[in-house]
N, C-alpha and C positions, 0 to 999 in steps of 0.2 A: 436778175435785173432789179434796180431800185428806182425810187422816185415815181414818176407818172407812168401809168400804163395806158394802153389804147382801149377806150371804152366804147362798146357798141351802142350805148344810148346816144352818143353824139352822132354816130353814123346814121342813126334812124331819126335824127332831127329833134331829139328831146333837148329842151333848154333854149330853143329859139325864141320863146316868148318873153325873155327877160327884157324889161324896159331900162333904158339908159338912166333914168332918174333913180330907180331903185339900186341899180348896180353902182352908180356913181356915189350915191350916199353911203353905201356900205364900204365901197372901196376907200373913200376918204377916211372913214372911221378906222379902218384897219391900217391905212398908211400912217395914221397918227399914233399907233401903238406898236409895241414890239411883241413878237410871239413869245410865249412862255419859254423859259430856258429848259424846263423839264416837263415831261408829259404829266398831265393831271386828269386822268380819266375819272368819270363819275364813279363813285363806289358801287352803285348798282351795276354798272357795266362790267367792272372788274370781277364781279361774281358770276358772270354769264358765259365764260369761255373756258373750255378745256378740250382743245383739238385732239382727235384720235380716239375719242370714246363715244359711246352712243349718245344721241341727242335726247336729253331729258331735263326736266326741271324738278327740283325738290325744294321744299320750304320748311323752316326758314333758311336763309343763306342760299337762295335760289341760284342754281348754277346751270348754264346752258352748255350743252355738249354738242359736238359738231354734227355727227350723223351716224346712223347705224353702219354705214360703209367706212367711216373714218375720214370722209372728205371734209375739207374746210367749209365753213359757212360762207355763203354769199351775203355780204353785209352792206347795207346802205346806211351811211351816217348822214342824216338829213339836217340841213342848216348847221353844218359841222363847224363853222368858224375856223379856228386854228387846227381843228381835226384831232383833238386829244383822244376822244373815244375811239374813232376809227383807226388812228395810228396805233393805239394800244392793241386793238383787236388784230390789226395786221401783224404786229409783233408776236402775237400768239399763233400765227399761221393761217389766218383767215383771209379770204378774198374780199377786199374792201373797196367800196366806191364812196368818195367824199363828194357831197353835193351841197352847194351854197350859191347864193346870188352874187357873191364877191369873188372876182378873179384874183384880187390881191390876197385875200385870205387863203384861197386854194393854192396859189403859187407858194405862199409861205408854208402851207401844210406839206406841199410836195418837197420843199427843201428840207423840212424836218424829217420826212420819210426817207430821203436820201441819206441824211445824217444817221438815221437809225438802221439803215441797211435793209429797208422793206420797200415793197412796191405797192402803190395804191393807184386807183383810177380817180380822176377828178372831173367833175361836170359842173359847169355854171348853169344854174336854173333857178327860176322863181317858184318856190314851193307853194306860194299863195295862189299861183295860177294852175299848177299841174303837179301831180304826184309822179314820181319816177316809175316808169314801167318796170315790172319785175320779170320773173318772180325772185324775191329775196327770201333767204332763210331767216334773216334778222334785219329789222328796220329799227333804227334808233332815232328818237326825237328827244333832244335834250336842250333845255333852256330856250325853247322856241314854241310859241303858241299860235297856231293857225287852225282854228276849229274845223273849217271845211277839209283841211288836209287829214286831220285825225279821223274824220268821218268817211274818208274815201281810201285811206291807206291800205285797207284790206285787199283792194284790187291789185296791189303791188307785192303782197306777201304771199308766198306759197302756202297752200293748205298744209298745216303742220308747222309752219314757220312762226316766228315770234315777233312781237312788237315790244320794245322797251322804251318807256317814257320817263323823263325826269323834268318836271315843270313846276315852277314856283306857284304857290297858292296866294290868295289874298292876305292870308295871315302874315306873310313875309313883310307886308307893307307896315306892320306894326313896328318894325325895326329899321326899315329901309325905304327911302323914297322911290327908288328904282327897282324893278323895271317899269313901273307905272301900271295903273289898274287894268288897262286894256290887255296887258301882256301876262296877266296872272289868272289862274283858275279860281273859280268859286270853290269853297270847301266841298269835297265829295263829288265834284263835277266830272272828273276825268273818265271814269268808266262809262258814263252815259254818252260821251263824245265819240267813242270808238264803235258803238253800235253792237249788233247781235252776232256777227260772224266769228266772235272771239270767245274763248274760255279764259277768264281772268285767273291767273295763277299767283299773282301777287299784286296787292294794292294797299298802300299805306301812306299816310301823311304825317310829317313830323318835322321838327327842327333838325337840320342836318349839320355835319361838321363844318360846312361852309357858311354857317349862320343864316341860312335861308330856310324857310318853311316850304318844303317841296312835297309834291305828290310823286310817288314812285309806283310804276305799273309795269308788269310783265304779263302779256296775254298771248295765247296760242290761237292761231287761226284754225277754226274747226270746220268751216264751210266756205 
């Protein structure tokens, strides 16, 4: 099967808290743009997947492996937008759920999944209001900053699972006006936002190939 799968989160009522104003605003933004012609997953994400081998991380060049049983990872791509990260992971054989407040973005992501010949689940939800119930083996938060979400996401990740974050820092505003101060991290802030149930396996901040100054973090839930 390809395209959209049937997601149990919907059956259990997750995502019903989306407000029309938030959804409409983002739907309008996505209607005014075209999905990228090619997948452009974040470089951090592309180092995280190798299905069929034991799940482990090594640094540098952190690489996430599926599990000791060889089963695919259960992945949540949060605030996924066009879905590049999740779609790439789905193409690597993982079970991916794309979550975003915009149905327009998710419909476009589902069309991209069909073109790629992969299946993903899609869920409309306001991540500022509620984190997706898990358990997930990997949760991705990329180009989205909602501090309360980062502080509570451990409840959605399985013990032993990973969180991967790619979020711009305030330094990026030295070169770019957007995304705006509210949507970027203070330098060195990210580890403090995720709290204590994590072992941080990678954290660094630098100018990236996309000309943004980003914090990259990979953490394993230990409790």
